[in-house]
Every structure is written in structure tokens, then in C-alpha cells.
TIVO-2410 file (N, C-alpha, C; in nm, 3 decimals):
# residues 108
REC num residu      c1      c2      c3 atome chaine
REC   1      M  16.381  18.163  16.416     N      A
REC   1      M  16.434  18.269  16.334    CA      A
REC   1      M  16.587  18.264  16.338     C      A
REC   2      Q  16.645  18.275  16.223     N      A
REC   2      Q  16.790  18.275  16.213    CA      A
REC   2      Q  16.846  18.410  16.257     C      A
REC   3      K  16.963  18.406  16.316     N      A
REC   3      K  17.024  18.528  16.367    CA      A
REC   3      K  17.170  18.535  16.325     C      A
REC   4      L  17.226  18.653  16.337     N      A
REC   4      L  17.366  18.678  16.303    CA      A
REC   4      L  17.438  18.725  16.428     C      A
REC   5      C  17.552  18.666  16.454     N      A
REC   5      C  17.634  18.708  16.568    CA      A
REC   5      C  17.723  18.823  16.523     C      A
REC   6      T  17.715  18.933  16.593     N      A
REC   6      T  17.797  19.050  16.557    CA      A
REC   6      T  17.942  19.032  16.600     C      A
REC   7      K  17.969  18.935  16.682     N      A
REC   7      K  18.106  18.910  16.731    CA      A
REC   7      K  18.185  18.821  16.635     C      A
REC   8      C  18.124  18.709  16.594     N      A
REC   8      C  18.199  18.612  16.512    CA      A
REC   8      C  18.137  18.590  16.374     C      A
REC   9      N  18.029  18.662  16.342     N      A
REC   9      N  17.960  18.653  16.212    CA      A
REC   9      N  17.897  18.517  16.186     C      A
REC  10      F  17.864  18.444  16.290     N      A
REC  10      F  17.795  18.316  16.276    CA      A
REC  10      F  17.650  18.342  16.236     C      A
REC  11      I  17.600  18.265  16.142     N      A
REC  11      I  17.460  18.274  16.102    CA      A
REC  11      I  17.392  18.143  16.139     C      A
REC  12      G  17.289  18.153  16.220     N      A
REC  12      G  17.216  18.034  16.262    CA      A
REC  12      G  17.128  18.063  16.382     C      A
REC  13      K  17.084  17.958  16.446     N      A
REC  13      K  17.000  17.973  16.564    CA      A
REC  13      K  17.086  17.990  16.688     C      A
REC  14      G  17.031  18.059  16.785     N      A
REC  14      G  17.101  18.077  16.911    CA      A
REC  14      G  17.080  17.958  17.002     C      A
REC  15      K  17.153  17.958  17.110     N      A
REC  15      K  17.139  17.852  17.210    CA      A
REC  15      K  17.109  17.916  17.345     C      A
REC  16      H  17.065  17.834  17.437     N      A
REC  16      H  17.036  17.881  17.572    CA      A
REC  16      H  17.157  17.857  17.661     C      A
REC  17      G  17.164  17.934  17.768     N      A
REC  17      G  17.268  17.913  17.868    CA      A
REC  17      G  17.232  17.795  17.957     C      A
REC  18      L  17.307  17.777  18.062     N      A
REC  18      L  17.285  17.663  18.151    CA      A
REC  18      L  17.149  17.669  18.220     C      A
REC  19      F  17.112  17.783  18.273     N      A
REC  19      F  16.987  17.793  18.347    CA      A
REC  19      F  16.876  17.859  18.265     C      A
REC  20      S  16.910  17.946  18.175     N      A
REC  20      S  16.810  18.016  18.096    CA      A
REC  20      S  16.753  17.924  17.989     C      A
REC  21      G  16.624  17.908  17.989     N      A
REC  21      G  16.559  17.828  17.887    CA      A
REC  21      G  16.580  17.679  17.901     C      A
REC  22      N  16.623  17.635  18.016     N      A
REC  22      N  16.644  17.492  18.040    CA      A
REC  22      N  16.516  17.433  18.097     C      A
REC  23      I  16.450  17.349  18.020     N      A
REC  23      I  16.321  17.295  18.063    CA      A
REC  23      I  16.336  17.210  18.189     C      A
REC  24      Y  16.446  17.140  18.202     N      A
REC  24      Y  16.466  17.055  18.320    CA      A
REC  24      Y  16.486  17.140  18.446     C      A
REC  25      F  16.556  17.251  18.431     N      A
REC  25      F  16.574  17.340  18.545    CA      A
REC  25      F  16.439  17.403  18.583     C      A
REC  26      G  16.357  17.434  18.483     N      A
REC  26      G  16.224  17.488  18.510    CA      A
REC  26      G  16.137  17.389  18.585     C      A
REC  27      I  16.143  17.263  18.544     N      A
REC  27      I  16.066  17.159  18.613    CA      A
REC  27      I  16.116  17.143  18.756     C      A
REC  28      L  16.248  17.147  18.773     N      A
REC  28      L  16.305  17.138  18.907    CA      A
REC  28      L  16.257  17.253  18.996     C      A
REC  29      E  16.249  17.372  18.939     N      A
REC  29      E  16.200  17.486  19.017    CA      A
REC  29      E  16.054  17.467  19.059     C      A
REC  30      I  15.974  17.411  18.971     N      A
REC  30      I  15.834  17.384  19.006    CA      A
REC  30      I  15.827  17.282  19.120     C      A
REC  31      I  15.909  17.178  19.112     N      A
REC  31      I  15.912  17.075  19.217    CA      A
REC  31      I  15.955  17.137  19.350     C      A
REC  32      V  16.056  17.222  19.346     N      A
REC  32      V  16.103  17.289  19.468    CA      A
REC  32      V  15.992  17.376  19.526     C      A
REC  33      A  15.918  17.444  19.439     N      A
REC  33      A  15.808  17.528  19.486    CA      A
REC  33      A  15.701  17.444  19.557     C      A
REC  34      V  15.672  17.328  19.503     N      A
REC  34      V  15.574  17.240  19.567    CA      A
REC  34      V  15.626  17.192  19.702     C      A
REC  35      I  15.753  17.156  19.708     N      A
REC  35      I  15.812  17.112  19.835    CA      A
REC  35      I  15.808  17.225  19.938     C      A
REC  36      I  15.835  17.346  19.894     N      A
REC  36      I  15.831  17.460  19.986    CA      A
REC  36      I  15.689  17.479  20.040     C      A
REC  37      V  15.590  17.465  19.955     N      A
REC  37      V  15.452  17.481  20.001    CA      A
REC  37      V  15.415  17.371  20.100     C      A
REC  38      V  15.454  17.248  20.069     N      A
REC  38      V  15.418  17.134  20.154    CA      A
REC  38      V  15.487  17.142  20.290     C      A
REC  39      T  15.614  17.178  20.290     N      A
REC  39      T  15.690  17.180  20.416    CA      A
REC  39      T  15.719  17.322  20.463     C      A
REC  40      G  15.647  17.417  20.410     N      A
REC  40      G  15.678  17.558  20.434    CA      A
REC  40      G  15.671  17.603  20.577     C      A
REC  41      E  15.573  17.556  20.649     N      A
REC  41      E  15.559  17.603  20.786    CA      A
REC  41      E  15.676  17.557  20.873     C      A
REC  42      R  15.725  17.438  20.845     N      A
REC  42      R  15.840  17.388  20.921    CA      A
REC  42      R  15.968  17.461  20.880     C      A
REC  43      L  15.982  17.491  20.751     N      A
REC  43      L  16.105  17.553  20.703    CA      A
REC  43      L  16.113  17.702  20.734     C      A
REC  44      L  16.006  17.773  20.708     N      A
REC  44      L  16.009  17.919  20.718    CA      A
REC  44      L  15.929  17.975  20.835     C      A
REC  45      Q  15.880  17.891  20.922     N      A
REC  45      Q  15.806  17.930  21.042    CA      A
REC  45      Q  15.675  18.001  21.013     C      A
REC  46      S  15.640  18.013  20.887     N      A
REC  46      S  15.514  18.079  20.853    CA      A
REC  46      S  15.469  18.029  20.715     C      A
REC  47      Y  15.345  17.994  20.707     N      A
REC  47      Y  15.293  17.946  20.579    CA      A
REC  47      Y  15.287  18.060  20.477     C      A
REC  48      A  15.263  18.182  20.524     N      A
REC  48      A  15.255  18.297  20.433    CA      A
REC  48      A  15.390  18.320  20.365     C      A
REC  49      Y  15.498  18.315  20.443     N      A
REC  49      Y  15.632  18.331  20.384    CA      A
REC  49      Y  15.660  18.218  20.285     C      A
REC  50      A  15.622  18.098  20.322     N      A
REC  50      A  15.646  17.983  20.235    CA      A
REC  50      A  15.568  17.999  20.104     C      A
REC  51      A  15.446  18.048  20.113     N      A
REC  51      A  15.366  18.066  19.992    CA      A
REC  51      A  15.427  18.171  19.900     C      A
REC  52      V  15.479  18.278  19.958     N      A
REC  52      V  15.541  18.383  19.877    CA      A
REC  52      V  15.668  18.332  19.810     C      A
REC  53      V  15.753  18.265  19.886     N      A
REC  53      V  15.877  18.210  19.831    CA      A
REC  53      V  15.846  18.106  19.724     C      A
REC  54      A  15.749  18.021  19.751     N      A
REC  54      A  15.712  17.918  19.653    CA      A
REC  54      A  15.656  17.981  19.526     C      A
REC  55      A  15.579  18.087  19.540     N      A
REC  55      A  15.524  18.154  19.422    CA      A
REC  55      A  15.636  18.213  19.336     C      A
REC  56      I  15.735  18.273  19.400     N      A
REC  56      I  15.847  18.331  19.326    CA      A
REC  56      I  15.925  18.222  19.253     C      A
REC  57      V  15.951  18.113  19.321     N      A
REC  57      V  16.025  18.002  19.259    CA      A
REC  57      V  15.943  17.940  19.146     C      A
REC  58      A  15.814  17.924  19.167     N      A
REC  58      A  15.727  17.865  19.064    CA      A
REC  58      A  15.720  17.955  18.940     C      A
REC  59      I  15.711  18.085  18.961     N      A
REC  59      I  15.707  18.178  18.848    CA      A
REC  59      I  15.837  18.169  18.768     C      A
REC  60      A  15.949  18.163  18.839     N      A
REC  60      A  16.078  18.148  18.769    CA      A
REC  60      A  16.081  18.017  18.689     C      A
REC  61      G  16.027  17.912  18.745     N      A
REC  61      G  16.022  17.784  18.675    CA      A
REC  61      G  15.935  17.789  18.551     C      A
REC  62      I  15.821  17.853  18.563     N      A
REC  62      I  15.730  17.866  18.449    CA      A
REC  62      I  15.797  17.948  18.338     C      A
REC  63      I  15.865  18.054  18.377     N      A
REC  63      I  15.935  18.136  18.277    CA      A
REC  63      I  16.043  18.054  18.207     C      A
REC  64      N  16.117  17.974  18.282     N      A
REC  64      N  16.220  17.888  18.221    CA      A
REC  64      N  16.159  17.787  18.125     C      A
REC  65      I  16.048  17.729  18.163     N      A
REC  65      I  15.983  17.630  18.076    CA      A
REC  65      I  15.935  17.696  17.947     C      A
REC  66      I  15.872  17.811  17.958     N      A
REC  66      I  15.825  17.883  17.840    CA      A
REC  66      I  15.943  17.925  17.753     C      A
REC  67      D  16.049  17.974  17.817     N      A
REC  67      D  16.167  18.021  17.744    CA      A
REC  67      D  16.237  17.906  17.671     C      A
REC  68      S  16.222  17.785  17.719     N      A
REC  68      S  16.289  17.672  17.655    CA      A
REC  68      S  16.235  17.645  17.515     C      A
REC  69      F  16.116  17.693  17.485     N      A
REC  69      F  16.057  17.672  17.353    CA      A
REC  69      F  16.091  17.784  17.254     C      A
REC  70      S  16.162  17.885  17.300     N      A
REC  70      S  16.202  17.995  17.211    CA      A
REC  70      S  16.347  17.977  17.169     C      A
REC  71      D  16.388  18.058  17.072     N      A
REC  71      D  16.528  18.055  17.030    CA      A
REC  71      D  16.617  18.108  17.140     C      A
REC  72      G  16.735  18.055  17.148     N      A
REC  72      G  16.830  18.100  17.248    CA      A
REC  72      G  16.887  18.237  17.216     C      A
REC  73      R  16.948  18.297  17.315     N      A
REC  73      R  17.004  18.430  17.299    CA      A
REC  73      R  17.156  18.429  17.287     C      A
REC  74      L  17.217  18.313  17.299     N      A
REC  74      L  17.362  18.303  17.292    CA      A
REC  74      L  17.405  18.245  17.157     C      A
REC  75      C  17.516  18.295  17.106     N      A
REC  75      C  17.569  18.245  16.980    CA      A
REC  75      C  17.613  18.099  16.997     C      A
REC  76      S  17.574  18.015  16.903     N      A
REC  76      S  17.612  17.874  16.909    CA      A
REC  76      S  17.760  17.853  16.882     C      A
REC  77      N  17.823  17.950  16.819     N      A
REC  77      N  17.964  17.938  16.783    CA      A
REC  77      N  18.057  17.991  16.893     C      A
REC  78      C  18.035  18.117  16.934     N      A
REC  78      C  18.127  18.179  17.030    CA      A
REC  78      C  18.070  18.190  17.171     C      A
REC  79      G  17.939  18.170  17.187     N      A
REC  79      G  17.878  18.174  17.319    CA      A
REC  79      G  17.847  18.314  17.371     C      A
REC  80      K  17.868  18.416  17.291     N      A
REC  80      K  17.842  18.554  17.334    CA      A
REC  80      K  17.696  18.591  17.309     C      A
REC  81      D  17.649  18.688  17.383     N      A
REC  81      D  17.511  18.737  17.370    CA      A
REC  81      D  17.509  18.854  17.271     C      A
REC  82      K  17.546  18.826  17.147     N      A
REC  82      K  17.558  18.930  17.046    CA      A
REC  82      K  17.476  18.898  16.921     C      A
REC  83      L  17.365  18.828  16.936     N      A
REC  83      L  17.285  18.789  16.820    CA      A
REC  83      L  17.186  18.898  16.783     C      A
REC  84      I  17.172  18.919  16.653     N      A
REC  84      I  17.073  19.013  16.602    CA      A
REC  84      I  16.992  18.940  16.494     C      A
REC  85      P  16.868  18.981  16.472     N      A
REC  85      P  16.788  18.916  16.367    CA      A
REC  85      P  16.855  18.930  16.230     C      A
REC  86      L  16.846  18.826  16.153     N      A
REC  86      L  16.911  18.823  16.022    CA      A
REC  86      L  16.849  18.921  15.924     C      A
REC  87      D  16.724  18.957  15.947     N      A
REC  87      D  16.657  19.049  15.855    CA      A
REC  87      D  16.664  19.196  15.900     C      A
REC  88      S  16.751  19.226  15.995     N      A
REC  88      S  16.764  19.365  16.041    CA      A
REC  88      S  16.862  19.443  15.953     C      A
REC  89      L  16.854  19.575  15.963     N      A
REC  89      L  16.944  19.660  15.884    CA      A
REC  89      L  17.090  19.641  15.925     C      A
REC  90      Q  17.113  19.626  16.055     N      A
REC  90      Q  17.249  19.606  16.103    CA      A
REC  90      Q  17.307  19.475  16.048     C      A
REC  91      A  17.225  19.371  16.042     N      A
REC  91      A  17.271  19.244  15.987    CA      A
REC  91      A  17.303  19.258  15.838     C      A
REC  92      D  17.219  19.332  15.766     N      A
REC  92      D  17.248  19.355  15.623    CA      A
REC  92      D  17.382  19.425  15.604     C      A
REC  93      E  17.409  19.524  15.688     N      A
REC  93      E  17.536  19.596  15.679    CA      A
REC  93      E  17.654  19.504  15.707     C      A
REC  94      I  17.642  19.421  15.809     N      A
REC  94      I  17.751  19.329  15.844    CA      A
REC  94      I  17.772  19.225  15.734     C      A
REC  95      I  17.663  19.176  15.677     N      A
REC  95      I  17.673  19.077  15.569    CA      A
REC  95      I  17.743  19.137  15.448     C      A
REC  96      K  17.706  19.260  15.412     N      A
REC  96      K  17.770  19.325  15.297    CA      A
REC  96      K  17.915  19.361  15.327     C      A
REC  97      K  17.940  19.413  15.447     N      A
REC  97      K  18.075  19.456  15.484    CA      A
REC  97      K  18.173  19.339  15.486     C      A
REC  98      N  18.130  19.226  15.539     N      A
REC  98      N  18.219  19.110  15.552    CA      A
REC  98      N  18.203  19.009  15.439     C      A
REC  99      N  18.120  19.044  15.340     N      A
REC  99      N  18.098  18.958  15.224    CA      A
REC  99      N  18.058  18.816  15.267     C      A
REC 100      L  17.961  18.809  15.357     N      A
REC 100      L  17.913  18.680  15.407    CA      A
REC 100      L  17.809  18.624  15.311     C      A
REC 101      S  17.804  18.494  15.304     N      A
REC 101      S  17.700  18.430  15.223    CA      A
REC 101      S  17.595  18.371  15.316     C      A
REC 102      V  17.472  18.402  15.285     N      A
REC 102      V  17.360  18.351  15.364    CA      A
REC 102      V  17.304  18.230  15.292     C      A
REC 103      P  17.298  18.115  15.357     N      A
REC 103      P  17.241  17.997  15.292    CA      A
REC 103      P  17.099  18.024  15.244     C      A
REC 104      E  17.063  17.968  15.129     N      A
REC 104      E  16.933  17.998  15.068    CA      A
REC 104      E  16.816  17.951  15.153     C      A
REC 105      D  16.832  17.841  15.225     N      A
REC 105      D  16.721  17.794  15.307    CA      A
REC 105      D  16.696  17.886  15.426     C      A
REC 106      I  16.792  17.970  15.459     N      A
REC 106      I  16.775  18.066  15.569    CA      A
REC 106      I  16.709  18.194  15.519     C      A
REC 107      E  16.736  18.231  15.394     N      A
REC 107      E  16.687  18.358  15.342    CA      A
REC 107      E  16.536  18.367  15.339     C      A
REC 108      S  16.468  18.259  15.313     N      A
REC 108      S  16.322  18.265  15.299    CA      A
REC 108      S  16.252  18.271  15.431     C      A
***
């Protein structure tokens, strides 16, 4: 879905930050979770603690992997987290106020 940046009036898709929505970082978190489970008793002196820590890290990794398939939340132009859906009322007001042109392939 195309979005409008309220800061710089950019129209387009958002991008992800360094860690948010990064599939490689998500995979790394899953690998770390497996390592924690395998070596957990040596690292944390208790397998129960290791399992809890590994579960938290694995969940974060899964969320990052899933998030990597969605649109980003940062503006591709200015990098700010000020994107709103292009079909919202606020976007319509900004488009009219600033006399912005929306490309036709985006409108549909």
C-alpha cells in the first residue's frame, strides 16, 4: 500500500529500519535462540532460564521475519516515521493543501 509522508510529502512505499523487519536479523535471532537452548545449562546455570530466554529471542526473530514481508514504517525519502495511508482523510487534505500530484498507477 502506498503511503504519504506528513513530514516531506513523499508518496510511495515505506522502508524498514536496521533491525525492524530485517529478515536476516530475524534469522540470526532464531539461530541465537537455538544456540541458547543447546548451550543453555552451561551459560545460564539452568535449563529453565535458558529456555525462557531462548523463547523470547525466538519470538522476536519470528516477529522480525514476519515484519520483513510487510511495508516499512519509515519514509524512504526523509527516514521519519510519519507515514499515513494514501487513502486516508488526512492524506487527502495534505494532497489538496500542497497541490501534490498522485501518480495514476498509485491511485488504483
